[in-house]
PyMOL Python script that loads the backbone (N, CA, C, O; Angstrom):
from pymol import cmd

cmd.read_pdbstr("""\
ATOM      1  N   MET A   1      84.284 102.451 132.250  1.00  0.00           N
ATOM      2  CA  MET A   1      84.906 101.536 133.132  1.00  0.00           C
ATOM      3  C   MET A   1      86.335 101.169 132.467  1.00  0.00           C
ATOM      4  O   MET A   1      86.453 100.937 131.264  1.00  0.00           O
ATOM      5  N   TYR A   2      87.371 101.144 133.359  1.00  0.00           N
ATOM      6  CA  TYR A   2      88.767 100.765 132.822  1.00  0.00           C
ATOM      7  C   TYR A   2      89.320  99.942 133.898  1.00  0.00           C
ATOM      8  O   TYR A   2      89.370 100.298 135.075  1.00  0.00           O
ATOM      9  N   LYS A   3      89.773  98.716 133.392  1.00  0.00           N
ATOM     10  CA  LYS A   3      90.413  97.678 134.284  1.00  0.00           C
ATOM     11  C   LYS A   3      89.687  97.500 135.603  1.00  0.00           C
ATOM     12  O   LYS A   3      90.206  97.528 136.719  1.00  0.00           O
ATOM     13  N   GLY A   4      88.282  97.293 135.281  1.00  0.00           N
ATOM     14  CA  GLY A   4      87.497  96.899 136.459  1.00  0.00           C
ATOM     15  C   GLY A   4      87.071  98.110 137.372  1.00  0.00           C
ATOM     16  O   GLY A   4      86.355  97.906 138.352  1.00  0.00           O
ATOM     17  N   LYS A   5      87.495  99.309 137.061  1.00  0.00           N
ATOM     18  CA  LYS A   5      87.055 100.357 137.941  1.00  0.00           C
ATOM     19  C   LYS A   5      86.243 101.394 137.049  1.00  0.00           C
ATOM     20  O   LYS A   5      86.597 101.685 135.907  1.00  0.00           O
ATOM     21  N   ARG A   6      85.238 101.869 137.610  1.00  0.00           N
ATOM     22  CA  ARG A   6      84.317 102.736 136.937  1.00  0.00           C
ATOM     23  C   ARG A   6      84.738 104.160 137.214  1.00  0.00           C
ATOM     24  O   ARG A   6      84.990 104.532 138.360  1.00  0.00           O
ATOM     25  N   TYR A   7      84.814 104.947 136.176  1.00  0.00           N
ATOM     26  CA  TYR A   7      85.154 106.398 136.335  1.00  0.00           C
ATOM     27  C   TYR A   7      83.940 107.211 135.905  1.00  0.00           C
ATOM     28  O   TYR A   7      83.283 106.806 134.946  1.00  0.00           O
ATOM     29  N   HIS A   8      83.608 108.277 136.513  1.00  0.00           N
ATOM     30  CA  HIS A   8      82.581 109.175 136.072  1.00  0.00           C
ATOM     31  C   HIS A   8      82.724 110.514 136.713  1.00  0.00           C
ATOM     32  O   HIS A   8      83.289 110.632 137.801  1.00  0.00           O
ATOM     33  N   LYS A   9      82.205 111.561 136.036  1.00  0.00           N
ATOM     34  CA  LYS A   9      82.360 112.914 136.519  1.00  0.00           C
ATOM     35  C   LYS A   9      81.051 113.669 136.171  1.00  0.00           C
ATOM     36  O   LYS A   9      80.379 113.288 135.212  1.00  0.00           O
ATOM     37  N   SER A  10      80.707 114.633 136.855  1.00  0.00           N
ATOM     38  CA  SER A  10      79.629 115.464 136.747  1.00  0.00           C
ATOM     39  C   SER A  10      80.048 116.825 136.134  1.00  0.00           C
ATOM     40  O   SER A  10      80.974 117.504 136.580  1.00  0.00           O
ATOM     41  N   PHE A  11      79.331 117.138 135.138  1.00  0.00           N
ATOM     42  CA  PHE A  11      79.727 118.561 134.601  1.00  0.00           C
ATOM     43  C   PHE A  11      78.481 119.437 134.573  1.00  0.00           C
ATOM     44  O   PHE A  11      78.148 120.038 133.551  1.00  0.00           O
ATOM     45  N   GLN A  12      77.831 119.493 135.665  1.00  0.00           N
ATOM     46  CA  GLN A  12      76.496 120.302 135.752  1.00  0.00           C
ATOM     47  C   GLN A  12      76.722 121.825 135.601  1.00  0.00           C
ATOM     48  O   GLN A  12      75.894 122.511 135.001  1.00  0.00           O
ATOM     49  N   ASN A  13      77.813 122.343 136.131  1.00  0.00           N
ATOM     50  CA  ASN A  13      77.933 123.670 136.086  1.00  0.00           C
ATOM     51  C   ASN A  13      78.822 124.268 134.955  1.00  0.00           C
ATOM     52  O   ASN A  13      79.243 125.419 135.073  1.00  0.00           O
ATOM     53  N   LEU A  14      79.096 123.566 133.941  1.00  0.00           N
ATOM     54  CA  LEU A  14      79.968 123.904 132.875  1.00  0.00           C
ATOM     55  C   LEU A  14      79.044 123.818 131.500  1.00  0.00           C
ATOM     56  O   LEU A  14      78.099 123.052 131.313  1.00  0.00           O
ATOM     57  N   SER A  15      79.539 124.752 130.645  1.00  0.00           N
ATOM     58  CA  SER A  15      78.891 124.838 129.313  1.00  0.00           C
ATOM     59  C   SER A  15      79.335 123.728 128.466  1.00  0.00           C
ATOM     60  O   SER A  15      80.328 123.086 128.810  1.00  0.00           O
ATOM     61  N   LYS A  16      78.706 123.442 127.405  1.00  0.00           N
ATOM     62  CA  LYS A  16      78.929 122.286 126.460  1.00  0.00           C
ATOM     63  C   LYS A  16      80.418 122.520 125.839  1.00  0.00           C
ATOM     64  O   LYS A  16      81.153 121.552 125.645  1.00  0.00           O
ATOM     65  N   ALA A  17      80.792 123.730 125.562  1.00  0.00           N
ATOM     66  CA  ALA A  17      82.034 124.056 125.073  1.00  0.00           C
ATOM     67  C   ALA A  17      83.178 123.739 126.006  1.00  0.00           C
ATOM     68  O   ALA A  17      84.253 123.299 125.599  1.00  0.00           O
ATOM     69  N   GLU A  18      82.874 124.003 127.404  1.00  0.00           N
ATOM     70  CA  GLU A  18      83.819 123.784 128.366  1.00  0.00           C
ATOM     71  C   GLU A  18      84.066 122.217 128.613  1.00  0.00           C
ATOM     72  O   GLU A  18      85.191 121.767 128.830  1.00  0.00           O
ATOM     73  N   VAL A  19      83.005 121.496 128.564  1.00  0.00           N
ATOM     74  CA  VAL A  19      82.975 120.071 128.718  1.00  0.00           C
ATOM     75  C   VAL A  19      83.788 119.432 127.497  1.00  0.00           C
ATOM     76  O   VAL A  19      84.658 118.587 127.711  1.00  0.00           O
ATOM     77  N   GLU A  20      83.491 119.843 126.286  1.00  0.00           N
ATOM     78  CA  GLU A  20      84.194 119.412 125.139  1.00  0.00           C
ATOM     79  C   GLU A  20      85.686 119.706 125.201  1.00  0.00           C
ATOM     80  O   GLU A  20      86.491 118.919 124.704  1.00  0.00           O
ATOM     81  N   ALA A  21      86.056 120.807 125.792  1.00  0.00           N
ATOM     82  CA  ALA A  21      87.537 121.042 125.980  1.00  0.00           C
ATOM     83  C   ALA A  21      88.135 120.172 127.041  1.00  0.00           C
ATOM     84  O   ALA A  21      89.299 119.784 126.933  1.00  0.00           O
ATOM     85  N   LEU A  22      87.392 119.856 128.049  1.00  0.00           N
ATOM     86  CA  LEU A  22      87.889 119.010 129.093  1.00  0.00           C
ATOM     87  C   LEU A  22      88.047 117.593 128.465  1.00  0.00           C
ATOM     88  O   LEU A  22      89.030 116.899 128.721  1.00  0.00           O
ATOM     89  N   GLU A  23      87.060 117.191 127.643  1.00  0.00           N
ATOM     90  CA  GLU A  23      87.132 115.839 127.004  1.00  0.00           C
ATOM     91  C   GLU A  23      88.423 115.673 126.152  1.00  0.00           C
ATOM     92  O   GLU A  23      89.118 114.659 126.201  1.00  0.00           O
ATOM     93  N   THR A  24      88.680 116.725 125.384  1.00  0.00           N
ATOM     94  CA  THR A  24      89.779 116.727 124.503  1.00  0.00           C
ATOM     95  C   THR A  24      91.082 116.524 125.369  1.00  0.00           C
ATOM     96  O   THR A  24      91.939 115.707 125.034  1.00  0.00           O
ATOM     97  N   VAL A  25      91.191 117.316 126.511  1.00  0.00           N
ATOM     98  CA  VAL A  25      92.354 117.279 127.330  1.00  0.00           C
ATOM     99  C   VAL A  25      92.495 115.795 127.996  1.00  0.00           C
ATOM    100  O   VAL A  25      93.586 115.243 128.139  1.00  0.00           O
ATOM    101  N   HIS A  26      91.343 115.267 128.353  1.00  0.00           N
ATOM    102  CA  HIS A  26      91.398 113.874 129.023  1.00  0.00           C
ATOM    103  C   HIS A  26      91.729 112.884 127.972  1.00  0.00           C
ATOM    104  O   HIS A  26      92.497 111.971 128.273  1.00  0.00           O
ATOM    105  N   LYS A  27      91.231 112.957 126.747  1.00  0.00           N
ATOM    106  CA  LYS A  27      91.624 111.976 125.855  1.00  0.00           C
ATOM    107  C   LYS A  27      93.092 112.096 125.395  1.00  0.00           C
ATOM    108  O   LYS A  27      93.701 111.080 125.061  1.00  0.00           O
ATOM    109  N   SER A  28      93.673 113.309 125.368  1.00  0.00           N
ATOM    110  CA  SER A  28      95.102 113.420 125.064  1.00  0.00           C
ATOM    111  C   SER A  28      95.882 112.830 126.210  1.00  0.00           C
ATOM    112  O   SER A  28      96.885 112.169 125.939  1.00  0.00           O
ATOM    113  N   GLU A  29      95.504 113.012 127.519  1.00  0.00           N
ATOM    114  CA  GLU A  29      96.111 112.409 128.612  1.00  0.00           C
ATOM    115  C   GLU A  29      96.113 110.840 128.510  1.00  0.00           C
ATOM    116  O   GLU A  29      97.137 110.202 128.751  1.00  0.00           O
ATOM    117  N   LEU A  30      94.982 110.265 128.160  1.00  0.00           N
ATOM    118  CA  LEU A  30      94.860 108.862 128.036  1.00  0.00           C
ATOM    119  C   LEU A  30      95.806 108.272 126.989  1.00  0.00           C
ATOM    120  O   LEU A  30      96.449 107.251 127.228  1.00  0.00           O
ATOM    121  N   ILE A  31      95.885 108.952 125.784  1.00  0.00           N
ATOM    122  CA  ILE A  31      96.840 108.690 124.708  1.00  0.00           C
ATOM    123  C   ILE A  31      98.205 108.688 125.230  1.00  0.00           C
ATOM    124  O   ILE A  31      98.958 107.730 125.052  1.00  0.00           O
ATOM    125  N   LYS A  32      98.558 109.792 125.904  1.00  0.00           N
ATOM    126  CA  LYS A  32      99.994 109.824 126.337  1.00  0.00           C
ATOM    127  C   LYS A  32     100.346 108.792 127.313  1.00  0.00           C
ATOM    128  O   LYS A  32     101.507 108.385 127.361  1.00  0.00           O
ATOM    129  N   SER A  33      99.426 108.325 128.111  1.00  0.00           N
ATOM    130  CA  SER A  33      99.634 107.181 129.133  1.00  0.00           C
ATOM    131  C   SER A  33      99.653 105.889 128.445  1.00  0.00           C
ATOM    132  O   SER A  33      99.828 104.876 129.122  1.00  0.00           O
ATOM    133  N   GLY A  34      99.482 105.800 127.090  1.00  0.00           N
ATOM    134  CA  GLY A  34      99.506 104.559 126.412  1.00  0.00           C
ATOM    135  C   GLY A  34      98.205 103.840 126.148  1.00  0.00           C
ATOM    136  O   GLY A  34      98.212 102.738 125.599  1.00  0.00           O
ATOM    137  N   TYR A  35      97.097 104.431 126.522  1.00  0.00           N
ATOM    138  CA  TYR A  35      95.816 103.900 126.342  1.00  0.00           C
ATOM    139  C   TYR A  35      95.322 104.189 124.990  1.00  0.00           C
ATOM    140  O   TYR A  35      95.291 105.357 124.603  1.00  0.00           O
ATOM    141  N   ASP A  36      94.901 103.147 124.180  1.00  0.00           N
ATOM    142  CA  ASP A  36      94.443 103.359 122.848  1.00  0.00           C
ATOM    143  C   ASP A  36      92.893 103.603 122.798  1.00  0.00           C
ATOM    144  O   ASP A  36      92.094 102.666 122.803  1.00  0.00           O
ATOM    145  N   ILE A  37      92.539 104.860 122.752  1.00  0.00           N
ATOM    146  CA  ILE A  37      91.034 105.083 122.872  1.00  0.00           C
ATOM    147  C   ILE A  37      90.247 104.748 121.566  1.00  0.00           C
ATOM    148  O   ILE A  37      89.017 104.773 121.528  1.00  0.00           O
ATOM    149  N   ALA A  38      90.991 104.450 120.560  1.00  0.00           N
ATOM    150  CA  ALA A  38      90.253 104.029 119.339  1.00  0.00           C
ATOM    151  C   ALA A  38      90.100 102.484 119.310  1.00  0.00           C
ATOM    152  O   ALA A  38      89.351 101.951 118.491  1.00  0.00           O
ATOM    153  N   GLN A  39      90.783 101.809 120.167  1.00  0.00           N
ATOM    154  CA  GLN A  39      90.657 100.328 120.226  1.00  0.00           C
ATOM    155  C   GLN A  39      89.329  99.860 120.792  1.00  0.00           C
ATOM    156  O   GLN A  39      88.945 100.246 121.895  1.00  0.00           O
ATOM    157  N   LYS A  40      88.648  99.050 120.055  1.00  0.00           N
ATOM    158  CA  LYS A  40      87.408  98.367 120.450  1.00  0.00           C
ATOM    159  C   LYS A  40      87.660  97.009 120.776  1.00  0.00           C
ATOM    160  O   LYS A  40      88.067  96.230 119.914  1.00  0.00           O
ATOM    161  N   LYS A  41      87.430  96.621 122.072  1.00  0.00           N
ATOM    162  CA  LYS A  41      87.766  95.338 122.542  1.00  0.00           C
ATOM    163  C   LYS A  41      86.449  94.506 122.428  1.00  0.00           C
ATOM    164  O   LYS A  41      85.336  94.939 122.728  1.00  0.00           O
ATOM    165  N   VAL A  42      86.717  93.274 121.962  1.00  0.00           N
ATOM    166  CA  VAL A  42      85.553  92.294 121.862  1.00  0.00           C
ATOM    167  C   VAL A  42      85.546  91.631 123.232  1.00  0.00           C
ATOM    168  O   VAL A  42      86.556  91.115 123.710  1.00  0.00           O
ATOM    169  N   HIS A  43      84.434  91.664 123.807  1.00  0.00           N
ATOM    170  CA  HIS A  43      84.253  90.910 125.119  1.00  0.00           C
ATOM    171  C   HIS A  43      83.517  89.594 124.841  1.00  0.00           C
ATOM    172  O   HIS A  43      82.465  89.527 124.206  1.00  0.00           O
ATOM    173  N   TYR A  44      84.120  88.635 125.337  1.00  0.00           N
ATOM    174  CA  TYR A  44      83.502  87.304 125.246  1.00  0.00           C
ATOM    175  C   TYR A  44      82.812  86.953 126.545  1.00  0.00           C
ATOM    176  O   TYR A  44      83.230  87.344 127.635  1.00  0.00           O
ATOM    177  N   LEU A  45      81.647  86.135 126.372  1.00  0.00           N
ATOM    178  CA  LEU A  45      80.852  85.907 127.517  1.00  0.00           C
ATOM    179  C   LEU A  45      81.650  85.341 128.745  1.00  0.00           C
ATOM    180  O   LEU A  45      81.393  85.690 129.898  1.00  0.00           O
ATOM    181  N   GLU A  46      82.603  84.475 128.430  1.00  0.00           N
ATOM    182  CA  GLU A  46      83.314  83.794 129.479  1.00  0.00           C
ATOM    183  C   GLU A  46      84.165  84.789 130.232  1.00  0.00           C
ATOM    184  O   GLU A  46      84.395  84.596 131.426  1.00  0.00           O
ATOM    185  N   GLU A  47      84.656  85.872 129.582  1.00  0.00           N
ATOM    186  CA  GLU A  47      85.534  86.810 130.225  1.00  0.00           C
ATOM    187  C   GLU A  47      84.486  87.776 131.180  1.00  0.00           C
ATOM    188  O   GLU A  47      84.767  88.151 132.319  1.00  0.00           O
ATOM    189  N   ILE A  48      83.351  88.057 130.533  1.00  0.00           N
ATOM    190  CA  ILE A  48      82.471  88.832 131.401  1.00  0.00           C
ATOM    191  C   ILE A  48      82.020  88.137 132.609  1.00  0.00           C
ATOM    192  O   ILE A  48      81.916  88.765 133.663  1.00  0.00           O
ATOM    193  N   ILE A  49      81.732  86.836 132.534  1.00  0.00           N
ATOM    194  CA  ILE A  49      81.386  86.030 133.626  1.00  0.00           C
ATOM    195  C   ILE A  49      82.475  85.863 134.729  1.00  0.00           C
ATOM    196  O   ILE A  49      82.255  85.851 135.940  1.00  0.00           O
ATOM    197  N   ARG A  50      83.587  85.748 134.166  1.00  0.00           N
ATOM    198  CA  ARG A  50      84.888  85.621 135.143  1.00  0.00           C
ATOM    199  C   ARG A  50      84.968  86.902 135.827  1.00  0.00           C
ATOM    200  O   ARG A  50      85.041  86.938 137.056  1.00  0.00           O
ATOM    201  N   ASP A  51      84.959  88.065 135.041  1.00  0.00           N
ATOM    202  CA  ASP A  51      85.147  89.315 135.728  1.00  0.00           C
ATOM    203  C   ASP A  51      84.029  89.563 136.693  1.00  0.00           C
ATOM    204  O   ASP A  51      84.300  90.045 137.793  1.00  0.00           O
ATOM    205  N   PHE A  52      82.807  89.274 136.376  1.00  0.00           N
ATOM    206  CA  PHE A  52      81.690  89.462 137.362  1.00  0.00           C
ATOM    207  C   PHE A  52      81.856  88.604 138.615  1.00  0.00           C
ATOM    208  O   PHE A  52      81.564  89.080 139.712  1.00  0.00           O
ATOM    209  N   LYS A  53      82.308  87.379 138.493  1.00  0.00           N
ATOM    210  CA  LYS A  53      82.491  86.611 139.632  1.00  0.00           C
ATOM    211  C   LYS A  53      83.531  87.103 140.546  1.00  0.00           C
ATOM    212  O   LYS A  53      83.390  87.027 141.767  1.00  0.00           O
ATOM    213  N   GLU A  54      84.614  87.625 139.962  1.00  0.00           N
ATOM    214  CA  GLU A  54      85.676  88.361 140.776  1.00  0.00           C
ATOM    215  C   GLU A  54      85.036  89.535 141.455  1.00  0.00           C
ATOM    216  O   GLU A  54      85.220  89.717 142.659  1.00  0.00           O
ATOM    217  N   TYR A  55      84.369  90.255 140.810  1.00  0.00           N
ATOM    218  CA  TYR A  55      83.724  91.527 141.358  1.00  0.00           C
ATOM    219  C   TYR A  55      82.783  91.125 142.425  1.00  0.00           C
ATOM    220  O   TYR A  55      82.790  91.767 143.476  1.00  0.00           O
ATOM    221  N   ALA A  56      81.940  90.090 142.260  1.00  0.00           N
ATOM    222  CA  ALA A  56      80.957  89.703 143.286  1.00  0.00           C
ATOM    223  C   ALA A  56      81.734  89.131 144.462  1.00  0.00           C
ATOM    224  O   ALA A  56      81.395  89.404 145.613  1.00  0.00           O
ATOM    225  N   LYS A  57      82.707  88.391 144.209  1.00  0.00           N
ATOM    226  CA  LYS A  57      83.458  87.780 145.390  1.00  0.00           C
ATOM    227  C   LYS A  57      83.969  88.868 146.270  1.00  0.00           C
ATOM    228  O   LYS A  57      83.858  88.794 147.493  1.00  0.00           O
ATOM    229  N   GLY A  58      84.544  89.905 145.650  1.00  0.00           N
ATOM    230  CA  GLY A  58      85.096  91.087 146.421  1.00  0.00           C
ATOM    231  C   GLY A  58      83.953  91.722 147.203  1.00  0.00           C
ATOM    232  O   GLY A  58      84.104  92.036 148.384  1.00  0.00           O
ATOM    233  N   LYS A  59      82.855  91.902 146.574  1.00  0.00           N
ATOM    234  CA  LYS A  59      81.723  92.479 147.245  1.00  0.00           C
ATOM    235  C   LYS A  59      81.213  91.588 148.365  1.00  0.00           C
ATOM    236  O   LYS A  59      80.883  92.124 149.423  1.00  0.00           O
ATOM    237  N   MET A  60      81.131  90.401 148.234  1.00  0.00           N
ATOM    238  CA  MET A  60      80.619  89.479 149.353  1.00  0.00           C
ATOM    239  C   MET A  60      81.727  89.471 150.525  1.00  0.00           C
ATOM    240  O   MET A  60      81.344  89.512 151.694  1.00  0.00           O
ATOM    241  N   GLU A  61      82.958  89.423 150.245  1.00  0.00           N
ATOM    242  CA  GLU A  61      84.006  89.389 151.227  1.00  0.00           C
ATOM    243  C   GLU A  61      83.808  90.750 152.097  1.00  0.00           C
ATOM    244  O   GLU A  61      83.788  90.730 153.327  1.00  0.00           O
ATOM    245  N   ARG A  62      83.685  91.760 151.435  1.00  0.00           N
ATOM    246  CA  ARG A  62      83.562  93.110 152.217  1.00  0.00           C
ATOM    247  C   ARG A  62      82.310  93.167 153.068  1.00  0.00           C
ATOM    248  O   ARG A  62      82.332  93.747 154.154  1.00  0.00           O
ATOM    249  N   GLN A  63      81.194  92.567 152.592  1.00  0.00           N
ATOM    250  CA  GLN A  63      80.031  92.614 153.425  1.00  0.00           C
ATOM    251  C   GLN A  63      80.012  91.775 154.583  1.00  0.00           C
ATOM    252  O   GLN A  63      79.351  92.073 155.578  1.00  0.00           O
ATOM    253  N   ASP A  64      80.771  90.644 154.490  1.00  0.00           N
ATOM    254  CA  ASP A  64      80.807  89.641 155.467  1.00  0.00           C
ATOM    255  C   ASP A  64      81.752  90.185 156.672  1.00  0.00           C
ATOM    256  O   ASP A  64      81.618  89.761 157.820  1.00  0.00           O
ATOM    257  N   SER A  65      82.601  91.041 156.357  1.00  0.00           N
ATOM    258  CA  SER A  65      83.564  91.581 157.407  1.00  0.00           C
ATOM    259  C   SER A  65      82.930  92.420 158.414  1.00  0.00           C
ATOM    260  O   SER A  65      83.603  92.916 159.317  1.00  0.00           O
TER     261      SER A  65
END
""", "prot")
cmd.dss("prot")
cmd.show_as("cartoon", "prot")
cmd.util.cbc("prot")
cmd.orient("prot")
Protein backbone atom coordinates (compact mmCIF):
# COMPACT_ATOMS: atom_id res chain seq x y z
CA MET A 1 0.00 0.00 0.00
CA TYR A 2 1.37 3.40 -0.98
CA LYS A 3 -0.33 6.73 -0.30
CA GLY A 4 -3.61 5.01 0.45
CA LYS A 5 -3.64 2.90 -2.69
CA ARG A 6 -3.03 -0.83 -2.64
CA TYR A 7 -0.82 -2.32 -5.33
CA HIS A 8 -0.53 -6.01 -6.08
CA LYS A 9 0.48 -8.26 -8.92
CA SER A 10 0.21 -11.96 -9.61
CA PHE A 11 3.24 -13.88 -10.84
CA GLN A 12 1.67 -17.30 -11.29
CA ASN A 13 3.27 -18.14 -14.63
CA LEU A 14 6.79 -16.95 -13.85
CA SER A 15 9.72 -18.72 -12.26
CA LYS A 16 11.22 -17.54 -8.99
CA ALA A 17 14.26 -16.14 -10.82
CA GLU A 18 12.00 -14.14 -13.17
CA VAL A 19 10.02 -12.72 -10.26
CA GLU A 20 13.23 -11.76 -8.44
CA ALA A 21 14.47 -9.96 -11.58
CA LEU A 22 11.18 -8.06 -11.86
CA GLU A 23 11.38 -7.13 -8.18
CA THR A 24 14.86 -5.70 -8.71
CA VAL A 25 13.64 -3.60 -11.65
CA HIS A 26 10.62 -2.40 -9.69
CA LYS A 27 12.71 -1.42 -6.68
CA SER A 28 15.13 0.52 -8.89
CA GLU A 29 12.18 2.38 -10.48
CA LEU A 30 10.88 3.28 -7.02
CA ILE A 31 14.30 4.59 -6.01
CA LYS A 32 14.57 6.64 -9.23
CA SER A 33 11.18 8.21 -8.54
CA GLY A 34 12.40 9.34 -5.12
CA TYR A 35 10.73 6.71 -2.94
CA ASP A 36 12.98 5.49 -0.13
CA ILE A 37 12.39 1.73 0.05
CA ALA A 38 14.56 1.39 3.14
CA GLN A 39 12.55 3.93 5.14
CA LYS A 40 10.43 2.37 7.83
CA LYS A 41 7.59 4.67 8.78
CA VAL A 42 6.24 4.53 12.29
CA HIS A 43 2.46 4.55 12.21
CA TYR A 44 0.64 6.11 15.11
CA LEU A 45 -2.83 4.98 16.06
CA GLU A 46 -4.26 8.46 15.48
CA GLU A 47 -2.93 8.46 11.89
CA ILE A 48 -4.31 5.01 11.22
CA ILE A 49 -7.73 5.96 12.57
CA ARG A 50 -7.76 9.20 10.55
CA ASP A 51 -6.77 7.38 7.36
CA PHE A 52 -9.39 4.71 7.94
CA LYS A 53 -12.10 7.31 8.51
CA GLU A 54 -11.19 9.00 5.21
CA TYR A 55 -11.22 5.64 3.46
CA ALA A 56 -14.56 4.63 5.00
CA LYS A 57 -16.12 8.00 4.19
CA GLY A 58 -15.18 7.55 0.53
CA LYS A 59 -16.62 4.05 0.49
CA MET A 60 -19.89 5.15 2.08
CA GLU A 61 -20.31 8.06 -0.36
CA ARG A 62 -19.83 5.76 -3.36
CA GLN A 63 -22.34 3.22 -2.05
CA ASP A 64 -24.98 5.87 -1.39
CA SER A 65 -24.77 7.23 -4.95
